[in-house]
MIVEX-855997 format. One record per residue: residue in three letters; chain; x, y, z of N, C-alpha, C in turn. Coordinates in nm, 4 decimals. Each point is the difference from the previous one (the first is absolute). Layout:
% residues N
vovex ALA	kolvo A	n.xx X	n.yy Y	n.zz Z	ca.xx X	ca.yy Y	ca.zz Z	c.xx X	c.yy Y	c.zz Z
...
***
This chain:
% residues 136
vovex MET	kolvo A	n.xx 3.0744	n.yy 1.2949	n.zz -13.5178	ca.xx -0.1257	ca.yy -0.0533	ca.zz -0.0277	c.xx -0.0685	c.yy 0.0796	c.zz -0.1246
vovex GLY	kolvo A	n.xx -0.0464	n.yy -0.0763	n.zz -0.1068	ca.xx -0.0705	ca.yy 0.0622	ca.zz -0.1039	c.xx -0.1477	c.yy 0.0120	c.zz 0.0328
vovex ALA	kolvo A	n.xx -0.0555	n.yy 0.0926	n.zz -0.0858	ca.xx -0.1471	ca.yy 0.0195	ca.zz 0.0132	c.xx -0.0776	c.yy -0.1134	c.zz -0.0641
vovex SER	kolvo A	n.xx -0.1247	n.yy -0.0165	n.zz 0.0673	ca.xx -0.0817	ca.yy -0.1115	ca.zz -0.0526	c.xx -0.0388	c.yy 0.0068	c.zz -0.1470
vovex ASP	kolvo A	n.xx -0.0330	n.yy -0.1118	n.zz -0.0628	ca.xx -0.0467	ca.yy -0.0134	ca.zz -0.1366	c.xx -0.1525	c.yy 0.0017	c.zz 0.0070
vovex ASP	kolvo A	n.xx -0.0700	n.yy -0.0245	n.zz 0.1192	ca.xx -0.1430	ca.yy -0.0138	ca.zz 0.0106	c.xx -0.0539	c.yy 0.1397	c.zz -0.0043
vovex LEU	kolvo A	n.xx -0.0804	n.yy 0.0224	n.zz -0.1037	ca.xx -0.0572	ca.yy 0.1341	ca.zz -0.0245	c.xx -0.1042	c.yy 0.0285	c.zz 0.1165
vovex GLU	kolvo A	n.xx -0.0638	n.yy -0.0847	n.zz 0.0537	ca.xx -0.0886	ca.yy 0.0018	ca.zz 0.1058	c.xx 0.0742	c.yy 0.0672	c.zz 0.1273
vovex VAL	kolvo A	n.xx 0.1145	n.yy -0.0737	n.zz 0.0253	ca.xx 0.0796	ca.yy 0.0484	ca.zz 0.1216	c.xx 0.0545	c.yy 0.1441	c.zz -0.0278
vovex LEU	kolvo A	n.xx 0.0405	n.yy 0.0322	n.zz -0.1200	ca.xx 0.0445	ca.yy 0.1239	ca.zz -0.0429	c.xx -0.1038	c.yy 0.1103	c.zz 0.0085
vovex ALA	kolvo A	n.xx -0.1284	n.yy -0.0404	n.zz -0.0473	ca.xx -0.1084	ca.yy 0.0992	ca.zz 0.0072	c.xx -0.0498	c.yy 0.0245	c.zz 0.1432
vovex ARG	kolvo A	n.xx -0.0027	n.yy -0.1039	n.zz 0.0757	ca.xx -0.0122	ca.yy 0.0267	ca.zz 0.1588	c.xx 0.1004	c.yy 0.0892	c.zz 0.0591
vovex ALA	kolvo A	n.xx 0.1254	n.yy -0.0257	n.zz -0.0462	ca.xx 0.0988	ca.yy 0.0981	ca.zz 0.0580	c.xx -0.0235	c.yy 0.1457	c.zz -0.0410
vovex LEU	kolvo A	n.xx -0.0576	n.yy 0.0226	n.zz -0.1355	ca.xx -0.0296	ca.yy 0.1258	ca.zz -0.0414	c.xx -0.1197	c.yy 0.0647	c.zz 0.0646
vovex PHE	kolvo A	n.xx -0.1089	n.yy -0.0810	n.zz 0.0222	ca.xx -0.1312	ca.yy 0.0581	ca.zz 0.0403	c.xx -0.0434	c.yy -0.0156	c.zz 0.1411
vovex GLU	kolvo A	n.xx 0.0746	n.yy -0.0931	n.zz 0.0753	ca.xx -0.0473	ca.yy -0.0444	ca.zz 0.1339	c.xx 0.0809	c.yy 0.0651	c.zz 0.1080
vovex ARG	kolvo A	n.xx 0.1167	n.yy 0.0531	n.zz -0.0375	ca.xx 0.0989	ca.yy 0.0581	ca.zz 0.1052	c.xx 0.0211	c.yy 0.1482	c.zz -0.0358
vovex GLN	kolvo A	n.xx -0.1133	n.yy 0.0764	n.zz 0.0173	ca.xx 0.0173	ca.yy 0.1424	ca.zz -0.0240	c.xx 0.0615	c.yy 0.0677	c.zz 0.0968
vovex ALA	kolvo A	n.xx 0.0670	n.yy 0.1117	n.zz -0.0438	ca.xx 0.0447	ca.yy 0.0987	ca.zz 0.0955	c.xx -0.1027	c.yy 0.0773	c.zz 0.0699
vovex TRP	kolvo A	n.xx 0.0298	n.yy 0.0543	n.zz 0.1145	ca.xx -0.0977	ca.yy 0.0635	ca.zz 0.0781	c.xx -0.0631	c.yy 0.1143	c.zz -0.0763
vovex TRP	kolvo A	n.xx 0.0790	n.yy 0.0744	n.zz -0.0765	ca.xx -0.0663	ca.yy 0.1159	ca.zz -0.0685	c.xx -0.0732	c.yy -0.0442	c.zz -0.1201
vovex ILE	kolvo A	n.xx 0.0128	n.yy -0.1101	n.zz -0.0294	ca.xx -0.0864	ca.yy -0.0546	ca.zz -0.1237	c.xx -0.1393	c.yy -0.0324	c.zz 0.0630
vovex ARG	kolvo A	n.xx 0.0084	n.yy -0.0715	n.zz 0.1148	ca.xx -0.1250	ca.yy -0.0277	ca.zz 0.0711	c.xx -0.0716	c.yy 0.1079	c.zz 0.0431
vovex ALA	kolvo A	n.xx 0.0775	n.yy 0.1191	n.zz 0.0403	ca.xx -0.0701	ca.yy 0.1246	ca.zz 0.0231	c.xx -0.0664	c.yy 0.0544	c.zz -0.1224
vovex LEU	kolvo A	n.xx 0.0670	n.yy 0.0066	n.zz -0.1109	ca.xx -0.0731	ca.yy 0.0459	ca.zz -0.1296	c.xx -0.1131	c.yy -0.0800	c.zz -0.0368
vovex THR	kolvo A	n.xx 0.0073	n.yy -0.1262	n.zz 0.0198	ca.xx -0.1168	ca.yy -0.0897	ca.zz -0.0186	c.xx -0.1212	c.yy 0.0370	c.zz 0.0848
vovex TRP	kolvo A	n.xx 0.0362	n.yy 0.0353	n.zz 0.1267	ca.xx -0.1077	ca.yy 0.0261	ca.zz 0.0905	c.xx -0.0724	c.yy 0.1311	c.zz -0.0422
vovex VAL	kolvo A	n.xx 0.0793	n.yy 0.1017	n.zz -0.0454	ca.xx -0.0407	ca.yy 0.1299	ca.zz -0.0464	c.xx -0.0920	c.yy -0.0258	c.zz -0.1237
vovex ARG	kolvo A	n.xx 0.0548	n.yy -0.0796	n.zz -0.0944	ca.xx -0.0806	ca.yy -0.0386	ca.zz -0.1269	c.xx -0.1247	c.yy -0.0553	c.zz 0.0358
vovex ASP	kolvo A	n.xx -0.0023	n.yy -0.0962	n.zz 0.1015	ca.xx -0.1332	ca.yy -0.0699	ca.zz 0.0300	c.xx -0.0868	c.yy 0.0991	c.zz 0.0566
vovex ALA	kolvo A	n.xx 0.0330	n.yy 0.0842	n.zz 0.0857	ca.xx -0.0736	ca.yy 0.1006	ca.zz 0.0747	c.xx -0.0702	c.yy 0.0916	c.zz -0.1090
vovex VAL	kolvo A	n.xx 0.0922	n.yy 0.0585	n.zz -0.0812	ca.xx -0.0581	ca.yy 0.1049	ca.zz -0.1112	c.xx -0.0912	c.yy -0.0743	c.zz -0.1005
vovex MET	kolvo A	n.xx 0.0480	n.yy -0.1169	n.zz -0.0497	ca.xx -0.0897	ca.yy -0.0583	ca.zz -0.1057	c.xx -0.1272	c.yy -0.0576	c.zz 0.0590
vovex ALA	kolvo A	n.xx -0.0090	n.yy -0.0331	n.zz 0.1333	ca.xx -0.1173	ca.yy -0.0394	ca.zz 0.0549	c.xx -0.1141	c.yy 0.1041	c.zz -0.0108
vovex THR	kolvo A	n.xx 0.0338	n.yy 0.1306	n.zz -0.0031	ca.xx -0.0883	ca.yy 0.1140	ca.zz -0.0245	c.xx -0.0747	c.yy -0.0103	c.zz -0.1244
vovex VAL	kolvo A	n.xx 0.0586	n.yy -0.0657	n.zz -0.0917	ca.xx -0.0669	ca.yy -0.0084	ca.zz -0.1391	c.xx -0.0365	c.yy -0.1443	c.zz -0.0323
vovex GLY	kolvo A	n.xx 0.0068	n.yy -0.0836	n.zz 0.1030	ca.xx -0.0707	ca.yy -0.1303	ca.zz -0.0238	c.xx 0.1047	c.yy -0.0997	c.zz -0.0715
vovex VAL	kolvo A	n.xx 0.1268	n.yy 0.0275	n.zz 0.0167	ca.xx 0.0982	ca.yy -0.0987	ca.zz -0.0583	c.xx 0.0444	c.yy -0.0928	c.zz 0.1129
vovex LYS	kolvo A	n.xx 0.0157	n.yy -0.1361	n.zz -0.0515	ca.xx 0.0420	ca.yy -0.1014	ca.zz 0.0954	c.xx 0.1277	c.yy 0.0212	c.zz 0.0820
vovex SER	kolvo A	n.xx 0.0154	n.yy -0.0186	n.zz 0.1237	ca.xx 0.1164	ca.yy 0.0141	ca.zz 0.0688	c.xx 0.0944	c.yy -0.1074	c.zz -0.0177
vovex SER	kolvo A	n.xx 0.1281	n.yy -0.0009	n.zz 0.0185	ca.xx 0.1003	ca.yy -0.1114	ca.zz -0.0228	c.xx -0.0471	c.yy -0.1241	c.zz 0.0921
vovex ARG	kolvo A	n.xx -0.0426	n.yy 0.0295	n.zz 0.1182	ca.xx -0.0538	ca.yy -0.1073	ca.zz 0.0846	c.xx -0.1321	c.yy -0.0770	c.zz -0.0645
vovex ALA	kolvo A	n.xx -0.0820	n.yy 0.0745	n.zz -0.0584	ca.xx -0.1135	ca.yy -0.0482	ca.zz -0.0655	c.xx 0.0317	c.yy -0.0928	c.zz -0.1194
vovex ILE	kolvo A	n.xx 0.1045	n.yy 0.0628	n.zz -0.0824	ca.xx 0.0446	ca.yy -0.0718	ca.zz -0.1086	c.xx 0.0686	c.yy -0.1369	c.zz 0.0325
vovex GLY	kolvo A	n.xx 0.0708	n.yy 0.0139	n.zz 0.1032	ca.xx 0.0675	ca.yy -0.1341	ca.zz 0.0423	c.xx -0.0966	c.yy -0.0915	c.zz 0.0609
vovex ALA	kolvo A	n.xx -0.0914	n.yy 0.0465	n.zz 0.0797	ca.xx -0.0948	ca.yy -0.0899	ca.zz 0.0629	c.xx -0.0934	c.yy -0.0667	c.zz -0.1076
vovex ALA	kolvo A	n.xx -0.0436	n.yy 0.0718	n.zz -0.0943	ca.xx -0.0813	ca.yy -0.0515	ca.zz -0.1046	c.xx 0.0693	c.yy -0.1042	c.zz -0.0854
vovex ALA	kolvo A	n.xx 0.1302	n.yy 0.0408	n.zz -0.0356	ca.xx 0.0900	ca.yy -0.0930	ca.zz -0.0769	c.xx 0.0218	c.yy -0.1357	c.zz 0.0719
vovex ALA	kolvo A	n.xx 0.0199	n.yy 0.0086	n.zz 0.1294	ca.xx 0.0312	ca.yy -0.1245	ca.zz 0.0785	c.xx -0.1169	c.yy -0.0946	c.zz -0.0036
vovex THR	kolvo A	n.xx -0.1172	n.yy 0.0436	n.zz -0.0201	ca.xx -0.1116	ca.yy -0.0955	ca.zz -0.0167	c.xx -0.0007	c.yy -0.0621	c.zz -0.1384
vovex ARG	kolvo A	n.xx 0.0665	n.yy 0.0552	n.zz -0.0946	ca.xx 0.0075	ca.yy -0.0449	ca.zz -0.1206	c.xx 0.1193	c.yy -0.0876	c.zz -0.0406
vovex GLY	kolvo A	n.xx 0.1130	n.yy 0.0142	n.zz 0.0710	ca.xx 0.1287	ca.yy -0.0663	ca.zz -0.0214	c.xx 0.1062	c.yy 0.0616	c.zz 0.0657
vovex SER	kolvo A	n.xx 0.1285	n.yy -0.0172	n.zz -0.0536	ca.xx 0.1296	ca.yy 0.0486	ca.zz 0.0590	c.xx -0.0042	c.yy 0.1539	c.zz -0.0076
vovex VAL	kolvo A	n.xx 0.0692	n.yy 0.0690	n.zz 0.0948	ca.xx 0.0142	ca.yy 0.1418	ca.zz 0.0111	c.xx 0.1602	c.yy 0.0178	c.zz 0.0264
vovex ILE	kolvo A	n.xx 0.0405	n.yy 0.0938	n.zz -0.0555	ca.xx 0.1476	ca.yy 0.0387	ca.zz 0.0225	c.xx -0.0101	c.yy 0.1484	c.zz 0.0551
vovex GLY	kolvo A	n.xx 0.0401	n.yy 0.0302	n.zz 0.1149	ca.xx -0.0290	ca.yy 0.1297	ca.zz 0.0603	c.xx -0.1402	c.yy 0.0159	c.zz 0.0149
vovex TYR	kolvo A	n.xx -0.0576	n.yy 0.0806	n.zz -0.0614	ca.xx -0.1529	ca.yy 0.0164	ca.zz -0.0048	c.xx -0.0600	c.yy -0.0236	c.zz -0.1517
vovex PHE	kolvo A	n.xx 0.0970	n.yy -0.0381	n.zz -0.0815	ca.xx -0.0337	ca.yy -0.0209	ca.zz -0.1436	c.xx -0.0386	c.yy -0.1337	c.zz -0.0291
vovex PRO	kolvo A	n.xx -0.1080	n.yy -0.0243	n.zz -0.0764	ca.xx -0.0378	ca.yy -0.1293	ca.zz -0.0386	c.xx 0.1048	c.yy -0.0539	c.zz -0.0945
vovex LEU	kolvo A	n.xx 0.0287	n.yy -0.1252	n.zz -0.0007	ca.xx 0.0854	ca.yy -0.0662	ca.zz -0.0812	c.xx -0.0847	c.yy -0.0471	c.zz -0.1257
vovex LEU	kolvo A	n.xx 0.0328	n.yy 0.0500	n.zz -0.1227	ca.xx -0.0868	ca.yy -0.0263	ca.zz -0.1108	c.xx 0.0671	c.yy -0.1112	c.zz -0.0918
vovex SER	kolvo A	n.xx 0.1229	n.yy -0.0008	n.zz -0.0005	ca.xx 0.0619	ca.yy -0.1140	ca.zz -0.0813	c.xx 0.1458	c.yy -0.0125	c.zz 0.0357
vovex LYS	kolvo A	n.xx 0.0477	n.yy -0.1269	n.zz -0.0138	ca.xx 0.1401	ca.yy -0.0382	ca.zz 0.0363	c.xx 0.0435	c.yy -0.0936	c.zz -0.1050
vovex SER	kolvo A	n.xx 0.1271	n.yy 0.0178	n.zz -0.0519	ca.xx 0.0555	ca.yy -0.1035	ca.zz -0.0903	c.xx 0.1573	c.yy -0.0075	c.zz 0.0440
vovex ALA	kolvo A	n.xx 0.0757	n.yy -0.0684	n.zz -0.0621	ca.xx 0.1463	ca.yy -0.0005	ca.zz 0.0316	c.xx 0.0659	c.yy 0.1283	c.zz -0.0079
vovex GLY	kolvo A	n.xx -0.0398	n.yy 0.0803	n.zz -0.1047	ca.xx 0.0724	ca.yy 0.1241	ca.zz -0.0085	c.xx -0.0694	c.yy 0.1358	c.zz 0.0258
vovex GLU	kolvo A	n.xx -0.1414	n.yy -0.0199	n.zz 0.0370	ca.xx -0.0786	ca.yy 0.1263	ca.zz 0.0239	c.xx -0.1117	c.yy -0.0291	c.zz 0.1059
vovex LEU	kolvo A	n.xx -0.0011	n.yy 0.0994	n.zz 0.0972	ca.xx -0.1207	ca.yy -0.0045	ca.zz 0.0922	c.xx -0.0661	c.yy 0.1346	c.zz -0.0196
vovex VAL	kolvo A	n.xx -0.1278	n.yy 0.0010	n.zz 0.0095	ca.xx -0.0798	ca.yy 0.1237	ca.zz -0.0165	c.xx -0.1072	c.yy 0.0021	c.zz 0.1141
vovex VAL	kolvo A	n.xx 0.0168	n.yy 0.1317	n.zz 0.0580	ca.xx -0.1065	ca.yy 0.0336	ca.zz 0.1137	c.xx -0.0722	c.yy 0.1154	c.zz -0.0557
vovex GLY	kolvo A	n.xx -0.1258	n.yy 0.0357	n.zz 0.0503	ca.xx -0.0681	ca.yy 0.1032	ca.zz -0.0435	c.xx -0.1445	c.yy 0.0120	c.zz 0.0573
vovex GLU	kolvo A	n.xx -0.0704	n.yy 0.0933	n.zz -0.0442	ca.xx -0.1326	ca.yy 0.0202	ca.zz 0.0494	c.xx -0.0822	c.yy 0.0807	c.zz -0.0935
vovex ASP	kolvo A	n.xx -0.1290	n.yy -0.0150	n.zz -0.0113	ca.xx -0.0787	ca.yy 0.0843	ca.zz -0.0783	c.xx -0.1047	c.yy 0.0758	c.zz 0.0943
vovex ASP	kolvo A	n.xx -0.0107	n.yy 0.1230	n.zz -0.0153	ca.xx -0.0856	ca.yy 0.0952	ca.zz 0.0829	c.xx -0.0774	c.yy 0.0768	c.zz -0.0949
vovex ARG	kolvo A	n.xx -0.0903	n.yy 0.0856	n.zz 0.0645	ca.xx -0.0886	ca.yy 0.0772	ca.zz -0.0945	c.xx 0.0723	c.yy 0.1222	c.zz -0.0658
vovex HIS	kolvo A	n.xx 0.1075	n.yy 0.0445	n.zz 0.0592	ca.xx 0.0781	ca.yy 0.1045	ca.zz -0.0554	c.xx 0.1178	c.yy -0.0382	c.zz -0.0858
vovex LEU	kolvo A	n.xx 0.0536	n.yy -0.1210	n.zz 0.0208	ca.xx 0.1064	ca.yy -0.0475	ca.zz -0.0890	c.xx 0.0227	c.yy -0.1508	c.zz 0.0271
vovex ASP	kolvo A	n.xx 0.0746	n.yy -0.0750	n.zz -0.1109	ca.xx 0.0429	ca.yy -0.1301	ca.zz 0.0209	c.xx 0.1588	c.yy 0.0179	c.zz 0.0052
vovex PHE	kolvo A	n.xx 0.0554	n.yy -0.0746	n.zz 0.0834	ca.xx 0.1452	ca.yy -0.0187	ca.zz -0.0070	c.xx 0.0620	c.yy -0.1332	c.zz 0.0055
vovex ARG	kolvo A	n.xx 0.1146	n.yy -0.0063	n.zz -0.0549	ca.xx 0.0776	ca.yy -0.1239	ca.zz 0.0128	c.xx 0.1453	c.yy 0.0304	c.zz 0.0076
vovex VAL	kolvo A	n.xx 0.0731	n.yy -0.0854	n.zz 0.0823	ca.xx 0.1355	ca.yy -0.0025	ca.zz 0.0346	c.xx 0.0523	c.yy -0.1376	c.zz -0.0426
vovex ALA	kolvo A	n.xx 0.0956	n.yy 0.0138	n.zz -0.1119	ca.xx 0.0499	ca.yy -0.1368	ca.zz -0.0518	c.xx 0.1516	c.yy 0.0098	c.zz 0.0567
vovex ASN	kolvo A	n.xx 0.0326	n.yy -0.1168	n.zz 0.0577	ca.xx 0.1309	ca.yy -0.0285	ca.zz 0.0467	c.xx 0.0623	c.yy -0.1085	c.zz -0.0886
vovex LEU	kolvo A	n.xx 0.1050	n.yy 0.0314	n.zz -0.0668	ca.xx 0.0737	ca.yy -0.0785	ca.zz -0.0874	c.xx 0.1339	c.yy -0.0335	c.zz 0.0430
vovex LEU	kolvo A	n.xx 0.0449	n.yy -0.1297	n.zz -0.0067	ca.xx 0.1417	ca.yy -0.0318	ca.zz 0.0255	c.xx 0.0551	c.yy -0.0547	c.zz -0.1270
vovex ARG	kolvo A	n.xx 0.1098	n.yy 0.0712	n.zz -0.0384	ca.xx 0.0619	ca.yy -0.0398	ca.zz -0.1326	c.xx 0.1668	c.yy 0.0134	c.zz 0.0313
vovex THR	kolvo A	n.xx 0.0598	n.yy -0.0593	n.zz -0.1143	ca.xx 0.1476	ca.yy 0.0061	ca.zz -0.0045	c.xx 0.0271	c.yy 0.1343	c.zz -0.0582
vovex GLY	kolvo A	n.xx 0.0895	n.yy 0.0664	n.zz 0.0689	ca.xx 0.0512	ca.yy 0.1357	ca.zz -0.0460	c.xx 0.1142	c.yy -0.0074	c.zz -0.1087
vovex ALA	kolvo A	n.xx 0.0434	n.yy 0.0929	n.zz -0.0483	ca.xx 0.0954	ca.yy 0.0164	ca.zz -0.1136	c.xx 0.1362	c.yy -0.0666	c.zz 0.0473
vovex ALA	kolvo A	n.xx 0.0372	n.yy 0.0162	n.zz 0.1310	ca.xx 0.1365	ca.yy -0.0534	ca.zz 0.0490	c.xx -0.0205	c.yy -0.1486	c.zz 0.0519
vovex GLY	kolvo A	n.xx -0.1192	n.yy -0.0546	n.zz -0.0145	ca.xx -0.0222	ca.yy -0.1334	ca.zz 0.0396	c.xx -0.0633	c.yy -0.0182	c.zz 0.1410
vovex GLY	kolvo A	n.xx -0.0184	n.yy 0.1074	n.zz 0.0759	ca.xx -0.0520	ca.yy 0.0030	ca.zz 0.1272	c.xx -0.1412	c.yy 0.0080	c.zz -0.0166
vovex ARG	kolvo A	n.xx -0.0753	n.yy -0.0185	n.zz 0.1209	ca.xx -0.1383	ca.yy 0.0042	ca.zz 0.0024	c.xx -0.0556	c.yy 0.1471	c.zz 0.0279
vovex GLU	kolvo A	n.xx -0.1149	n.yy 0.0261	n.zz -0.0644	ca.xx -0.0576	ca.yy 0.1401	ca.zz 0.0177	c.xx -0.1481	c.yy -0.0176	c.zz 0.0389
vovex LEU	kolvo A	n.xx -0.0409	n.yy 0.0763	n.zz 0.0820	ca.xx -0.1434	ca.yy 0.0021	ca.zz 0.0497	c.xx -0.0536	c.yy 0.1347	c.zz -0.0721
vovex VAL	kolvo A	n.xx -0.1016	n.yy -0.0164	n.zz -0.0808	ca.xx -0.0414	ca.yy 0.1174	ca.zz -0.0642	c.xx -0.1483	c.yy 0.0131	c.zz 0.0480
vovex VAL	kolvo A	n.xx -0.0380	n.yy 0.1121	n.zz 0.0349	ca.xx -0.1331	ca.yy 0.0370	ca.zz 0.0597	c.xx -0.0622	c.yy 0.0909	c.zz -0.1021
vovex VAL	kolvo A	n.xx -0.1217	n.yy -0.0254	n.zz -0.0534	ca.xx -0.0713	ca.yy 0.0802	ca.zz -0.0921	c.xx -0.1448	c.yy 0.0230	c.zz 0.0550
vovex THR	kolvo A	n.xx -0.0385	n.yy 0.1264	n.zz -0.0016	ca.xx -0.1374	ca.yy 0.0217	ca.zz 0.0402	c.xx -0.0800	c.yy 0.0594	c.zz -0.1202
vovex VAL	kolvo A	n.xx -0.1086	n.yy -0.0423	n.zz -0.0032	ca.xx -0.1074	ca.yy 0.0517	ca.zz -0.1081	c.xx -0.1251	c.yy 0.0340	c.zz 0.0767
vovex VAL	kolvo A	n.xx -0.0536	n.yy 0.1206	n.zz -0.0475	ca.xx -0.1209	ca.yy 0.0502	ca.zz 0.0627	c.xx -0.0923	c.yy 0.0450	c.zz -0.1087
vovex HIS	kolvo A	n.xx -0.1265	n.yy -0.0408	n.zz 0.0104	ca.xx -0.0977	ca.yy 0.0418	ca.zz -0.0901	c.xx -0.1151	c.yy 0.0815	c.zz 0.0851
vovex CYS	kolvo A	n.xx -0.0024	n.yy 0.1329	n.zz -0.0384	ca.xx -0.0896	ca.yy 0.0875	ca.zz 0.0659	c.xx -0.1471	c.yy 0.0037	c.zz -0.0640
vovex HIS	kolvo A	n.xx -0.0952	n.yy -0.0106	n.zz 0.0865	ca.xx -0.1368	ca.yy -0.0047	ca.zz -0.0517	c.xx -0.0696	c.yy 0.1305	c.zz -0.0083
vovex ASN	kolvo A	n.xx 0.0522	n.yy 0.0991	n.zz 0.0800	ca.xx -0.0782	ca.yy 0.1224	ca.zz 0.0076	c.xx 0.0978	c.yy 0.1058	c.zz 0.0533
vovex ARG	kolvo A	n.xx -0.0561	n.yy 0.1235	n.zz 0.0256	ca.xx 0.0690	ca.yy 0.1174	ca.zz 0.0458	c.xx 0.0700	c.yy -0.0301	c.zz 0.1340
vovex LEU	kolvo A	n.xx -0.0712	n.yy -0.0660	n.zz 0.0835	ca.xx 0.0494	ca.yy -0.0373	ca.zz 0.1345	c.xx 0.1209	c.yy -0.0944	c.zz -0.0182
vovex GLY	kolvo A	n.xx -0.0016	n.yy -0.0986	n.zz -0.0831	ca.xx 0.1311	ca.yy -0.0834	ca.zz -0.0228	c.xx 0.1153	c.yy 0.0876	c.zz -0.0571
vovex ARG	kolvo A	n.xx -0.0275	n.yy 0.0916	n.zz -0.0977	ca.xx 0.1052	ca.yy 0.0825	ca.zz -0.0510	c.xx 0.0521	c.yy 0.0877	c.zz 0.0930
vovex THR	kolvo A	n.xx -0.0775	n.yy 0.0501	n.zz 0.0856	ca.xx 0.0344	ca.yy 0.1096	ca.zz 0.1032	c.xx 0.0915	c.yy -0.0865	c.zz 0.1116
vovex TYR	kolvo A	n.xx -0.0579	n.yy -0.1137	n.zz 0.0468	ca.xx 0.0671	ca.yy -0.0813	ca.zz 0.0930	c.xx 0.1492	c.yy -0.0331	c.zz -0.0478
vovex LEU	kolvo A	n.xx 0.0041	n.yy -0.0557	n.zz -0.1329	ca.xx 0.1131	ca.yy -0.0384	ca.zz -0.0513	c.xx 0.1137	c.yy 0.1239	c.zz -0.0198
vovex ALA	kolvo A	n.xx -0.0494	n.yy 0.1115	n.zz -0.0336	ca.xx 0.0904	ca.yy 0.1169	ca.zz -0.0014	c.xx 0.0484	c.yy 0.0438	c.zz 0.1283
vovex VAL	kolvo A	n.xx -0.0838	n.yy -0.0309	n.zz 0.1082	ca.xx 0.0472	ca.yy 0.0410	ca.zz 0.1278	c.xx 0.1165	c.yy -0.1035	c.zz 0.0513
vovex ILE	kolvo A	n.xx -0.0403	n.yy -0.1219	n.zz -0.0177	ca.xx 0.0931	ca.yy -0.1074	ca.zz 0.0515	c.xx 0.1109	c.yy -0.0359	c.zz -0.0666
vovex ALA	kolvo A	n.xx 0.0151	n.yy 0.0381	n.zz -0.1254	ca.xx 0.1068	ca.yy -0.0547	ca.zz -0.0942	c.xx 0.1317	c.yy 0.0297	c.zz 0.0525
vovex PRO	kolvo A	n.xx 0.0400	n.yy 0.1163	n.zz 0.0493	ca.xx 0.1216	ca.yy 0.0221	ca.zz 0.0437	c.xx 0.0352	c.yy -0.0860	c.zz 0.1270
vovex PHE	kolvo A	n.xx -0.0956	n.yy -0.0256	n.zz 0.0822	ca.xx 0.0251	ca.yy -0.0850	ca.zz 0.1142	c.xx 0.0012	c.yy -0.1428	c.zz -0.0313
vovex ARG	kolvo A	n.xx -0.0710	n.yy -0.0411	n.zz -0.1071	ca.xx 0.0048	ca.yy -0.1333	ca.zz -0.0487	c.xx 0.1366	c.yy -0.0392	c.zz -0.0463
vovex ARG	kolvo A	n.xx 0.0694	n.yy 0.0963	n.zz -0.0689	ca.xx 0.1341	ca.yy -0.0325	ca.zz -0.0405	c.xx 0.0991	c.yy -0.0137	c.zz 0.1070
vovex THR	kolvo A	n.xx -0.0094	n.yy 0.0912	n.zz 0.0975	ca.xx 0.0876	ca.yy 0.0043	ca.zz 0.1133	c.xx -0.0299	c.yy -0.1162	c.zz 0.0860
vovex ILE	kolvo A	n.xx -0.1126	n.yy -0.0388	n.zz 0.0267	ca.xx -0.0323	ca.yy -0.1228	ca.zz 0.0755	c.xx 0.0443	c.yy -0.1264	c.zz -0.0569
vovex LEU	kolvo A	n.xx -0.0244	n.yy -0.0196	n.zz -0.1334	ca.xx 0.0513	ca.yy -0.1090	ca.zz -0.0711	c.xx 0.1511	c.yy -0.0111	c.zz 0.0122
vovex ARG	kolvo A	n.xx 0.0712	n.yy 0.0985	n.zz -0.0140	ca.xx 0.1536	ca.yy 0.0138	ca.zz 0.0067	c.xx 0.0435	c.yy -0.0444	c.zz 0.1422
vovex ALA	kolvo A	n.xx -0.0787	n.yy 0.0539	n.zz 0.1050	ca.xx 0.0454	ca.yy -0.0236	ca.zz 0.1327	c.xx -0.0399	c.yy -0.1612	c.zz 0.0317
vovex ASN	kolvo A	n.xx -0.1085	n.yy -0.0445	n.zz -0.0468	ca.xx -0.0279	ca.yy -0.1382	ca.zz 0.0133	c.xx 0.0914	c.yy -0.0904	c.zz -0.0672
vovex LEU	kolvo A	n.xx 0.0442	n.yy 0.0412	n.zz -0.1204	ca.xx 0.1091	ca.yy -0.0836	ca.zz -0.0559	c.xx 0.1257	c.yy -0.0150	c.zz 0.0606
vovex GLU	kolvo A	n.xx 0.0460	n.yy 0.1277	n.zz 0.0557	ca.xx 0.1254	ca.yy 0.0083	ca.zz 0.0747	c.xx -0.0107	c.yy -0.0860	c.zz 0.1481
vovex ARG	kolvo A	n.xx -0.1275	n.yy 0.0143	n.zz 0.0500	ca.xx -0.0154	ca.yy -0.0762	ca.zz 0.1234	c.xx -0.0029	c.yy -0.1475	c.zz -0.0287
vovex ALA	kolvo A	n.xx -0.0621	n.yy -0.0452	n.zz -0.0986	ca.xx -0.0071	ca.yy -0.1403	ca.zz -0.0359	c.xx 0.1346	c.yy -0.0631	c.zz -0.0324
vovex VAL	kolvo A	n.xx 0.0835	n.yy 0.0807	n.zz -0.0602	ca.xx 0.1338	ca.yy -0.0440	ca.zz -0.0304	c.xx 0.0731	c.yy -0.0179	c.zz 0.1310
vovex ARG	kolvo A	n.xx -0.0152	n.yy 0.0898	n.zz 0.0927	ca.xx 0.0719	ca.yy -0.0064	ca.zz 0.1392	c.xx -0.0486	c.yy -0.1304	c.zz 0.0720
vovex VAL	kolvo A	n.xx -0.1384	n.yy -0.0208	n.zz -0.0088	ca.xx -0.0651	ca.yy -0.1159	ca.zz 0.0735	c.xx 0.0558	c.yy -0.1301	c.zz -0.0592
vovex MET	kolvo A	n.xx -0.0103	n.yy -0.0009	n.zz -0.1380	ca.xx 0.0284	ca.yy -0.1274	ca.zz -0.0629	c.xx 0.1439	c.yy -0.0460	c.zz 0.0070
vovex GLU	kolvo A	n.xx 0.0903	n.yy 0.1035	n.zz 0.0043	ca.xx 0.1402	ca.yy -0.0317	ca.zz -0.0131	c.xx 0.0671	c.yy -0.0055	c.zz 0.1470
vovex GLY	kolvo A	n.xx -0.0918	n.yy 0.0190	n.zz 0.0930	ca.xx 0.0601	ca.yy -0.0304	ca.zz 0.1501	c.xx 0.0377	c.yy 0.1414	c.zz 0.0508
***
């Protein structure tokens, strides 16, 4: 069975079926960042749900045939995660995930420096998990 061509299905597989250790890291992030007044993942998701679609706890910002973007703006930084489905060099499909972060202040730069290694590891783990889920 092949993977889905629906970017929303793929994004949900990426962000809604997190491994236990990723959920634990998110809990730690929420607890630590609450001390400096940054929104928790739960608060981001709840606020986003009142405005429209949510994937994981990320607001769905745009969706087209080839690209789906989620993200959030906060006082310390703005971030976007773009999910792109394209045809690869060998003719197969590729899911490309790109993150963009704009830091507003020292808190944003510090936060990004601390989470950057985790972000890469988490994204890689989510991609691997999504492939397993989508291919059965």
